[in-house]
C-alpha positions as a Markdown table, in Angstrom:
| # | Residue | x | y | z |
|---|---|---|---|---|
| 1 | Met | -30.1 | -1.6 | 3.4 |
| 2 | Thr | -29.0 | -4.7 | 1.5 |
| 3 | Leu | -25.4 | -5.3 | 0.5 |
| 4 | Pro | -24.4 | -5.7 | -3.1 |
| 5 | Arg | -24.5 | -9.4 | -4.0 |
| 6 | Pro | -21.0 | -10.7 | -3.3 |
| 7 | Ile | -19.0 | -11.6 | -6.4 |
| 8 | Leu | -17.9 | -15.2 | -6.5 |
| 9 | Asn | -14.6 | -16.2 | -4.9 |
| 10 | Leu | -14.1 | -13.2 | -2.7 |
| 11 | Thr | -10.7 | -14.5 | -1.7 |
| 12 | Arg | -9.3 | -12.8 | -4.9 |
| 13 | Glu | -8.3 | -9.2 | -4.3 |
| 14 | Arg | -10.0 | -8.0 | -7.5 |
| 15 | Asp | -13.3 | -9.5 | -6.4 |
| 16 | Val | -13.1 | -7.9 | -3.0 |
| 17 | Leu | -12.2 | -4.6 | -4.7 |
| 18 | Arg | -15.3 | -4.8 | -7.1 |
| 19 | Ser | -17.6 | -5.6 | -4.2 |
| 20 | Cys | -16.2 | -2.7 | -2.1 |
| 21 | Leu | -16.5 | -0.2 | -5.0 |
| 22 | Ala | -20.1 | -1.3 | -5.4 |
| 23 | Leu | -20.8 | -0.8 | -1.7 |
| 24 | Leu | -19.2 | 2.7 | -1.7 |
| 25 | Arg | -21.4 | 3.6 | -4.7 |
| 26 | Leu | -24.5 | 2.3 | -3.0 |
| 27 | Arg | -23.7 | 4.3 | 0.2 |
| 28 | Lys | -22.9 | 7.4 | -1.9 |
| 29 | Val | -19.4 | 7.8 | -0.5 |
| 30 | Pro | -17.3 | 10.0 | -2.8 |
| 31 | His | -14.3 | 7.8 | -3.9 |
| 32 | Phe | -12.1 | 6.8 | -6.8 |
| 33 | Arg | -10.0 | 3.9 | -7.7 |
| 34 | Leu | -6.3 | 4.6 | -8.0 |
| 35 | Asn | -4.1 | 2.2 | -10.0 |
| 36 | Val | -0.4 | 2.8 | -9.1 |
| 37 | Ser | 1.7 | 2.1 | -12.2 |
| 38 | Ala | 4.9 | 3.0 | -13.8 |
| 39 | Phe | 5.9 | 3.1 | -17.5 |
| 40 | His | 8.2 | 4.7 | -20.1 |
| 41 | Val | 6.9 | 7.5 | -22.3 |
| 42 | Gly | 8.3 | 8.7 | -25.6 |
| 43 | Thr | 10.4 | 7.3 | -28.4 |
| 44 | Gly | 14.2 | 7.5 | -28.6 |
| 45 | His | 14.9 | 9.4 | -25.4 |
| 46 | Thr | 12.2 | 8.0 | -23.0 |
| 47 | Arg | 11.1 | 9.3 | -19.7 |
| 48 | Phe | 10.0 | 7.1 | -16.8 |
| 49 | Val | 6.6 | 8.1 | -15.3 |
| 50 | Arg | 5.0 | 6.9 | -12.1 |
| 51 | Ser | 1.2 | 7.5 | -11.9 |
| 52 | Ala | 1.3 | 7.9 | -8.1 |
| 53 | Pro | 3.8 | 7.3 | -5.3 |
| 54 | Ala | 4.5 | 3.7 | -4.3 |
| 55 | Gly | 2.2 | 2.6 | -1.5 |
| 56 | Val | -0.8 | 4.8 | -2.2 |
| 57 | Ser | -4.0 | 3.0 | -1.3 |
| 58 | Asp | -6.3 | 1.3 | -3.8 |
| 59 | Val | -9.3 | 3.4 | -3.1 |
| 60 | Leu | -9.3 | 7.1 | -2.0 |
| 61 | Gly | -12.3 | 9.1 | -0.9 |
| 62 | Leu | -13.9 | 11.6 | 1.4 |
| 63 | Leu | -16.4 | 10.8 | 4.2 |
| 64 | Pro | -19.7 | 12.4 | 3.1 |
| 65 | Gln | -21.3 | 15.4 | 4.9 |
| 66 | Trp | -23.9 | 13.2 | 6.7 |
| 67 | Ser | -21.3 | 11.0 | 8.3 |
| 68 | Lys | -19.9 | 11.3 | 11.8 |
| 69 | Tyr | -16.7 | 12.8 | 10.4 |
| 70 | Pro | -17.7 | 14.9 | 7.3 |
| 71 | Gly | -14.9 | 15.7 | 4.9 |
| 72 | Arg | -12.3 | 13.3 | 6.4 |
| 73 | Phe | -9.9 | 11.7 | 4.0 |
| 74 | Leu | -10.6 | 7.9 | 3.4 |
| 75 | Ala | -7.9 | 5.5 | 2.3 |
| 76 | Leu | -8.8 | 1.8 | 1.7 |
| 77 | Glu | -6.1 | -0.8 | 0.9 |
| 78 | Val | -7.9 | -3.8 | -0.4 |
| 79 | Lys | -6.3 | -7.2 | 0.0 |
| 80 | Ser | -7.3 | -10.8 | -0.4 |
| 81 | Ser | -7.8 | -12.9 | 2.8 |
| 82 | Leu | -4.1 | -13.9 | 2.5 |
| 83 | Gly | -2.6 | -10.7 | 1.0 |
| 84 | Lys | 0.0 | -8.8 | 2.8 |
| 85 | Thr | 0.7 | -5.0 | 2.7 |
| 86 | Thr | 4.0 | -3.7 | 1.7 |
| 87 | Asp | 6.1 | -1.4 | 3.9 |
| 88 | Glu | 5.2 | 1.5 | 1.6 |
| 89 | Gln | 1.5 | 0.7 | 1.9 |
| 90 | Asp | 1.8 | 0.5 | 5.7 |
| 91 | Ala | 3.6 | 3.9 | 5.7 |
| 92 | Phe | 0.9 | 5.5 | 3.6 |
| 93 | Leu | -1.9 | 4.2 | 5.8 |
| 94 | Glu | -0.1 | 5.5 | 8.9 |
| 95 | Leu | 0.4 | 8.9 | 7.3 |
| 96 | Val | -3.3 | 9.2 | 6.6 |
| 97 | Arg | -4.1 | 8.3 | 10.2 |
| 98 | Phe | -1.5 | 10.7 | 11.6 |
| 99 | His | -3.1 | 13.6 | 9.7 |
| 100 | Gly | -6.7 | 12.7 | 11.0 |
| 101 | Gly | -7.9 | 10.6 | 8.1 |
| 102 | Val | -9.4 | 7.1 | 8.1 |
| 103 | Ser | -7.2 | 4.3 | 6.7 |
| 104 | Val | -8.0 | 0.6 | 6.8 |
| 105 | Val | -6.9 | -2.6 | 5.1 |
| 106 | Ile | -10.1 | -4.2 | 3.8 |
| 107 | Arg | -10.3 | -8.0 | 3.3 |
| 108 | Asp | -14.0 | -8.4 | 2.5 |
| 109 | Val | -17.0 | -6.3 | 1.8 |
| 110 | Val | -18.6 | -7.1 | 5.1 |
| 111 | Gln | -15.7 | -5.5 | 6.9 |
| 112 | Leu | -16.2 | -2.3 | 4.8 |
| 113 | Asp | -19.9 | -2.4 | 5.5 |
| 114 | Glu | -19.3 | -2.5 | 9.2 |
| 115 | Leu | -16.7 | 0.4 | 8.9 |
| 116 | Leu | -19.1 | 2.6 | 7.0 |
| 117 | Thr | -21.9 | 1.9 | 9.5 |
| 118 | Asp | -19.5 | 2.9 | 12.4 |
| 119 | Leu | -18.6 | 6.1 | 10.5 |
| 120 | Gly | -22.3 | 6.9 | 10.0 |
| 121 | Cys | -22.2 | 6.5 | 6.2 |
């Protein structure tokens, strides 16, 4: 199987993320990208809305039925080669692991490719 062509300048988090999403699609791993954001809604009396709790990983998914661990929750926190996780992100990754899921900080698409191979995806 050939990897998706790396996007130029993989040191940027968004480029690593794009390549990882392409690889997950290629490997047919069910997943979705989650943007955690917060904003005000309404006019006059506004309400503050958060799209997801702070620290939730960038990519969430399930390991496919043909993997070594079918149905397990997958959480991928994508960072650049120099990026650091926040305390909230570390806590979420640990929570996923505690409950039997797979959670990893991904810094390049090759790392994700190796992980998926190890998991039988």
